[in-house]
Each structure stands twice: as structure tokens, then as C-alpha cells.
C-alpha positions as CSV (number, residue, x, y, z in Angstrom):
1,X,91.4,102.7,-40.4
2,X,91.6,105.0,-43.4
3,X,94.8,106.3,-45.1
4,X,93.0,109.1,-46.7
5,X,93.4,112.0,-44.2
6,X,96.7,112.8,-45.9
7,X,94.5,114.3,-48.6
8,X,93.1,116.9,-46.3
9,X,94.3,119.7,-48.5
10,X,92.6,118.1,-51.6
11,X,88.9,117.7,-51.1
12,X,88.4,116.0,-54.5
13,X,91.1,113.4,-53.6
14,X,89.7,112.9,-50.1
15,X,86.2,112.3,-51.5
16,X,87.6,109.9,-54.1
17,X,89.5,108.0,-51.4
18,X,86.3,107.6,-49.3
19,X,84.2,106.7,-52.3
20,X,84.1,102.9,-51.9
21,X,83.8,103.1,-48.2
22,X,80.8,105.4,-48.4
23,X,79.0,103.6,-51.2
24,X,79.9,100.2,-49.6
25,X,78.1,101.5,-46.5
26,X,75.0,102.1,-48.5
27,X,75.1,105.8,-49.4
28,X,73.7,106.5,-52.9
29,X,76.6,107.2,-55.2
30,X,74.9,110.0,-57.0
31,X,74.0,111.8,-53.9
32,X,77.5,111.3,-52.6
33,X,78.9,113.0,-55.7
34,X,76.4,115.9,-55.4
35,X,77.4,116.5,-51.8
36,X,81.1,116.1,-52.3
37,X,81.3,118.0,-55.6
38,X,80.0,121.1,-53.8
39,X,82.8,121.1,-51.1
40,X,85.5,123.8,-51.2
41,X,87.7,122.1,-48.7
42,X,87.8,119.0,-46.4
43,X,86.9,121.3,-43.5
44,X,83.4,121.5,-45.0
45,X,83.0,117.7,-45.1
46,X,81.5,117.2,-41.7
47,X,79.0,120.1,-41.9
48,X,77.9,119.1,-45.4
49,X,77.4,115.5,-44.4
50,X,75.4,116.5,-41.3
51,X,73.2,118.7,-43.4
52,X,72.5,115.8,-45.8
53,X,71.7,113.6,-42.8
54,X,69.3,116.2,-41.5
55,X,67.6,116.5,-44.8
56,X,66.9,112.7,-44.7
57,X,65.5,113.1,-41.2
58,X,63.2,115.8,-42.5
59,X,62.0,113.5,-45.3
60,X,61.4,110.8,-42.7
61,X,59.3,113.1,-40.6
62,X,57.3,114.1,-43.7
63,X,56.8,110.5,-44.7
64,X,55.7,109.5,-41.3
65,X,53.3,112.5,-40.8
66,X,49.6,112.4,-40.3
67,X,47.7,111.4,-43.4
68,X,50.6,109.4,-44.9
69,X,49.4,105.9,-44.0
70,X,51.6,103.1,-45.1
71,X,54.7,105.3,-45.3
72,X,56.5,104.0,-42.3
73,X,58.8,102.0,-44.6
74,X,59.8,105.2,-46.4
75,X,60.3,107.0,-43.0
76,X,62.5,104.2,-41.8
77,X,64.5,104.1,-45.0
78,X,65.2,107.8,-44.7
79,X,66.3,107.4,-41.1
80,X,68.7,104.6,-42.0
81,X,70.2,106.8,-44.7
82,X,70.5,109.7,-42.3
83,X,72.4,107.4,-39.9
84,X,74.9,106.6,-42.6
85,X,75.4,110.3,-43.5
86,X,75.8,111.3,-39.9
87,X,78.4,108.6,-39.3
88,X,80.4,109.4,-42.4
89,X,80.5,113.0,-41.3
90,X,83.0,111.9,-38.6
91,X,85.6,110.5,-41.1
92,X,87.2,113.9,-41.7
93,X,88.5,116.1,-38.8
94,X,85.4,117.8,-37.4
95,X,84.9,119.7,-34.2
96,X,81.3,118.4,-33.9
97,X,82.1,114.8,-34.5
98,X,80.6,113.8,-31.2
99,X,77.3,115.4,-32.0
100,X,77.4,113.8,-35.5
101,X,77.9,110.3,-33.9
102,X,75.1,111.0,-31.5
103,X,72.8,112.0,-34.4
104,X,73.8,108.7,-36.2
105,X,73.0,106.7,-33.1
106,X,69.6,108.5,-32.7
107,X,68.7,108.1,-36.3
108,X,69.4,104.3,-36.3
109,X,67.3,103.9,-33.2
110,X,64.4,105.7,-34.7
111,X,64.7,103.7,-37.9
112,X,64.7,100.4,-36.1
113,X,61.7,101.5,-34.0
114,X,59.8,101.9,-37.2
115,X,61.1,99.1,-39.3
116,X,62.0,96.4,-36.7
117,X,59.9,96.9,-33.5
118,X,61.5,93.7,-32.1
119,X,65.0,95.3,-32.1
120,X,66.4,95.8,-28.6
121,X,68.9,98.3,-27.4
122,X,71.5,96.7,-25.1
123,X,74.1,98.7,-23.3
124,X,76.7,97.9,-20.6
125,X,80.1,98.8,-19.4
126,X,82.1,99.9,-22.4
127,X,79.5,99.0,-25.1
128,X,76.2,99.8,-26.6
129,X,74.3,98.5,-29.6
130,X,71.2,97.0,-31.1
131,X,70.2,93.4,-31.1
132,X,68.2,92.6,-34.2
133,X,66.4,89.4,-34.9
134,X,65.6,87.8,-38.3
135,X,62.1,88.3,-39.8
136,X,59.6,85.6,-38.8
137,X,59.4,84.0,-42.3
138,X,63.1,83.2,-42.2
139,X,62.8,80.8,-39.2
140,X,59.8,79.8,-37.2
141,X,61.8,78.6,-34.2
142,X,63.9,81.8,-33.7
143,X,67.4,82.8,-34.7
144,X,69.9,80.1,-35.7
145,X,72.5,82.0,-33.7
146,X,73.8,85.5,-32.9
147,X,76.6,87.4,-34.6
148,X,78.3,90.3,-33.0
149,X,79.5,92.9,-35.5
150,X,82.7,94.7,-34.3
151,X,83.6,98.0,-35.8
152,X,87.2,99.4,-36.3
153,X,89.3,102.4,-35.6
154,X,86.9,105.1,-37.0
155,X,83.9,103.0,-38.0
156,X,80.7,102.4,-36.0
157,X,77.6,100.3,-35.8
158,X,75.9,102.5,-38.4
159,X,78.4,101.7,-41.1
160,X,77.8,98.0,-41.7
161,X,74.1,97.8,-42.2
162,X,74.4,95.7,-45.4
163,X,76.4,93.1,-43.5
164,X,73.7,93.0,-40.8
165,X,71.0,92.5,-43.5
166,X,73.0,89.6,-45.0
167,X,73.2,87.9,-41.7
168,X,69.6,88.5,-40.8
169,X,68.5,87.0,-44.2
170,X,70.3,83.8,-43.2
171,X,68.3,83.5,-40.0
172,X,70.9,84.9,-37.7
173,X,70.4,87.5,-35.0
174,X,72.8,90.4,-35.1
175,X,74.2,92.6,-32.4
176,X,75.8,95.7,-34.0
177,X,77.9,97.4,-31.4
178,X,80.0,100.4,-30.5
179,X,82.8,99.6,-28.1
180,X,85.2,101.9,-26.2
181,X,86.4,104.7,-28.4
182,X,84.0,103.8,-31.2
183,X,80.9,105.5,-32.6
184,X,78.7,107.1,-30.1
185,X,81.1,106.2,-27.3
186,X,84.1,107.9,-28.9
187,X,83.3,111.2,-27.2
188,X,83.4,109.6,-23.7
189,X,86.0,106.8,-23.9
190,X,89.1,105.5,-25.7
191,X,90.1,102.4,-27.5
192,X,91.3,99.4,-25.5
193,X,93.3,96.5,-26.8
194,X,91.6,94.0,-24.4
195,X,88.4,94.0,-26.5
196,X,87.7,90.4,-25.4
197,X,86.6,91.7,-22.1
198,X,84.1,94.0,-23.7
199,X,82.7,91.2,-25.9
200,X,82.5,89.0,-22.8
201,X,80.3,91.6,-21.2
202,X,78.2,91.8,-24.3
203,X,77.7,88.0,-24.4
204,X,76.8,88.1,-20.7
205,X,74.2,90.8,-21.3
206,X,72.7,88.9,-24.2
207,X,72.5,85.8,-22.1
208,X,74.1,83.6,-24.8
209,X,76.2,80.4,-24.6
210,X,77.8,80.9,-27.9
211,X,78.2,83.6,-30.5
212,X,79.7,84.4,-33.9
213,X,82.0,87.4,-34.4
214,X,82.8,89.5,-37.4
215,X,85.3,92.3,-37.2
216,X,86.1,94.9,-39.8
217,X,89.4,96.8,-40.1
218,X,90.8,97.2,-36.6
219,X,87.7,95.3,-35.5
220,X,89.2,92.3,-37.3
221,X,92.0,92.3,-34.8
222,X,89.5,92.7,-32.0
223,X,87.5,89.8,-33.3
224,X,90.4,87.5,-33.8
225,X,91.9,88.3,-30.4
226,X,88.5,87.7,-28.8
227,X,88.1,84.4,-30.6
228,X,91.4,83.3,-29.1
229,X,90.6,84.3,-25.6
230,X,86.8,84.0,-25.2
231,X,85.6,80.3,-25.3
232,X,82.0,81.2,-26.2
233,X,83.0,82.4,-29.7
234,X,81.9,79.6,-32.0
235,X,82.6,81.2,-35.4
236,X,84.6,84.2,-36.5
237,X,85.4,86.3,-39.6
238,X,87.6,89.3,-40.2
239,X,87.6,91.8,-43.0
240,X,90.7,93.9,-43.7
241,X,91.9,93.2,-40.1
242,X,95.5,93.7,-39.0
243,X,97.7,90.7,-38.0
244,X,100.3,93.0,-36.5
245,X,100.9,96.8,-36.5
246,X,104.2,98.6,-36.5
247,X,103.8,102.2,-35.4
248,X,106.7,103.4,-37.4
249,X,105.2,101.9,-40.6
250,X,101.7,103.3,-40.2
251,X,100.9,106.3,-42.4
252,X,100.7,109.6,-40.5
253,X,96.9,109.9,-41.1
254,X,96.3,106.5,-39.5
255,X,98.5,107.5,-36.5
256,X,96.6,110.7,-36.2
257,X,93.2,108.9,-36.1
258,X,94.6,106.4,-33.6
259,X,95.9,109.2,-31.4
260,X,92.5,110.9,-31.4
261,X,90.8,107.6,-30.4
262,X,93.3,106.5,-27.7
263,X,93.9,109.8,-26.0
264,X,97.2,111.0,-27.5
265,X,100.3,110.0,-29.5
266,X,102.0,108.1,-26.6
267,X,98.8,106.1,-25.9
268,X,98.4,105.4,-29.6
269,X,101.9,104.1,-29.9
270,X,101.3,101.8,-26.9
271,X,98.0,100.7,-28.3
272,X,99.6,99.8,-31.7
273,X,102.2,97.7,-29.8
274,X,99.5,95.4,-28.5
275,X,98.1,94.8,-32.0
276,X,99.9,91.5,-32.7
277,X,98.2,88.1,-33.2
278,X,101.4,86.1,-33.5
279,X,100.9,84.3,-30.2
280,X,97.1,84.4,-30.2
281,X,96.2,83.1,-33.7
282,X,97.1,79.5,-32.9
283,X,94.6,79.6,-30.1
284,X,91.6,80.4,-32.3
285,X,89.8,77.1,-32.4
286,X,86.6,78.3,-34.0
287,X,86.2,78.2,-37.8
288,X,87.8,81.4,-39.1
289,X,87.4,83.2,-42.4
290,X,90.0,85.9,-43.2
291,X,89.0,88.4,-46.0
292,X,91.5,90.8,-47.4
293,X,91.8,93.0,-50.5
294,X,94.7,93.0,-52.9
295,X,94.5,96.8,-53.2
296,X,94.6,97.5,-49.5
297,X,97.5,99.9,-48.8
298,X,97.6,100.0,-45.0
299,X,100.7,98.2,-43.6
300,X,99.8,95.3,-41.4
301,X,96.4,94.5,-43.1
302,X,97.4,94.0,-46.7
303,X,97.9,90.3,-46.3
304,X,95.6,88.1,-44.2
305,X,97.7,85.0,-45.0
306,X,99.6,84.8,-41.6
307,X,96.3,84.8,-39.6
308,X,94.6,82.3,-41.8
309,X,97.7,80.0,-41.8
310,X,98.2,80.3,-38.0
311,X,94.7,79.5,-36.9
312,X,93.9,75.8,-36.7
313,X,90.7,76.2,-38.8
314,X,91.5,79.3,-40.8
315,X,90.5,80.0,-44.4
316,X,91.6,83.0,-46.4
317,X,89.5,84.8,-49.1
318,X,91.7,87.3,-50.9
319,X,90.0,89.6,-53.5
320,X,92.7,91.0,-55.8
321,X,90.8,94.1,-56.7
322,X,89.4,94.8,-53.2
323,X,90.5,97.9,-51.3
324,X,90.4,98.5,-47.6
325,X,87.1,97.2,-46.2
326,X,86.4,95.9,-49.8
327,X,83.6,98.4,-50.4
328,X,84.4,98.1,-54.1
329,X,84.0,94.3,-54.1
330,X,80.9,93.5,-51.9
331,X,79.6,90.6,-54.1
332,X,83.0,88.9,-54.0
333,X,83.1,88.4,-50.3
334,X,79.9,89.4,-48.4
335,X,77.7,86.4,-49.4
336,X,80.6,84.0,-48.6
337,X,81.3,85.6,-45.2
338,X,77.6,85.5,-44.2
339,X,77.4,81.8,-45.4
340,X,80.5,81.0,-43.3
341,X,79.0,82.3,-40.1
342,X,75.6,80.8,-40.8
343,X,77.1,77.4,-41.6
344,X,79.2,77.4,-38.4
345,X,76.5,78.6,-36.0
346,X,73.9,76.2,-37.2
347,X,76.0,73.3,-36.1
348,X,76.8,72.0,-39.5
349,X,80.5,72.8,-39.0
350,X,80.5,71.3,-35.5
351,X,78.9,68.1,-36.7
352,X,81.4,67.7,-39.6
353,X,84.3,68.3,-37.2
354,X,83.0,65.7,-34.8
355,X,82.5,63.2,-37.6
356,X,86.1,63.9,-38.8
357,X,87.5,63.3,-35.3
358,X,85.5,60.1,-34.9
359,X,86.7,58.8,-38.3
């Protein structure tokens, strides 16, 4: 969910508004400036970002060519960078957004094939994504647990690679997904409020008895809702997630994005009506961490307090200088969020809770 489309006539303003999101997603800030400084209008955003992604694909192919032994790491890194650029191309109105999302999906798959041969593509009704496992030196007995990363209104599995890395480093497996209306599935489906049904099918496909969830932006609502309704969720975290949305209070750019992702203005209004955790938050029994930024300006997500207070085991981490998705404040919340999920999924939280009840 980004408020910045209202800057569509001001490419410099649009680029500035997307700055922390892009750099927080892992794009090099200097390259970002070179690309965006050369834009004459926001209409050129998508094509310029796709060209940059293709350049990184070309570099990957050069690095992985014959005679370049030992360069698979470079090839994989370029492909991950390409995936980021292709995804970010879809943030501005772009007629070829579907192709850009498909290119991002392909680049991520190629990168993981090179860098993490153990990664596995898992797809099912209304979802697709990659299951990644921690490196062998982290744990000799397999992953401590699995975390599903849920994207938001206009985000995708390619955007939160740093989050996945933080979880993998703590011995957790990660399933980064696109759901209905998201990422590579946006061209063929629309958003659904009943996201717990999608996550339930993911958990079934992965064959797991319990999972952790982390949701970002609108994905925070999806994750919290799922934690309230899906008993296999053992830990949950939200980042810039809405507690409740009021259609009339949403900035026009957010409404426009929602209309594109739901199939029209009427469908978007109805979708927004469902985004309300008032009755669901008290049903979230898993340990919950709610992260918000003090400089977030999107109505409904600026204050995570109601969700943290309503959930039986909710904790709030508010970063005063953080913006939406807190791309400008990664060190202030990312390690703590990853620790929260690792702590809960390794059983330490469950053991402490059982001891407290026994006492």
C-alpha cells in the first residue's frame, strides 16, 4: 500500500516517495538514483526499471558463461537484483506490469537454482512461492520451523528478500509467497479477504503441523486474520499492517491500486469493508509482534496499538522515524522481528507459557 501515486505528475517526487521502499528491498541506492534521475515522467518508470532488470540478467549470463568458473555467486546475485528491479517496475502504472512481474518471478527462480539448489517451488490453488531452507551450518537437524512471508497490496515475494535472509540465518525455513492478486498472480486473479483459506492450503501443501507468519502492509492484515482463524499458526508478526480500513479515508492513490487489484472500484470498496480486525484480534492466541512506523501516513495503519492491545499475547514495536514498511529503519525492527519468530517457533515461548500456567 503506497500513497505515492498521487505524485504521478512529478517524477522526482514519485521517486523520492519510493526511495526507502526500493532501498529497503535491497536495490543499490546509487543505481536507483541513476535510473530515476534520468526519467522524464512517471510513465517512463516501468520501462526504465525493466531495462535495468534486463541489464542485471545480462550480467548474470556473462558471469555464468563458459570459462567463468566460480562465478555462480555473481550470477545469482545479479539475478536477485534483477528480480527486485522487475518487481519495482510494477509500482507505477504500467501497461506491461504483468510481464514485469513474470520477469521478476523468473529471475528469482533462476537465482535460487544457482544459489540455493535446495529451494523448492510450491504452488497450489491461489498461491505460488519458494520454500527455502537454512544453510547446513546453521542447524544440523533441519529447520527450527517454517515462516510464511505474506506480501501486501502491491508487493510480492521478490520484495522482502532481506527478511527471508534474516529468518534463514536464525535456522528457520521460509516460504515467500504470492497469493491471489499479488505478484506473478496479479495478472490472473484478484485479492481476496479470506486469506486464511489460502494460507491453509499453503500449510497443507508444505505438510506442516505449525507455522509462523509475517505479513507486510496489507499482508499484515492477512497474517493477523489468518492467525485468528488458522489454528496451525504458532507465531505471527505484522509490519505496517492495517487494523481497520475506511474506504472514504483512504488516499485516492491507494484506492486506485486496490481497485486494480480487486477488479474495480465497487469490488475495492467491498474489500476494504472486510479489513477490520476488531472482532478477530482477541482470537489471536499465538505470540504476536506488531511493528509500525511513526511517519506512516496511510490511514488505518499508522497505529498498531489497537491490534497489539487486543491480542492476548500482543507486543507492539513502534519506530518513531519509521515510514510505511519501515524501509528507512531496518536495523530498528528487522532483527527483533526475526528473533521473535525464531523464539516462538523453537518452543521457548511455548515452554515459558506452559510454565507460567503451571505456576
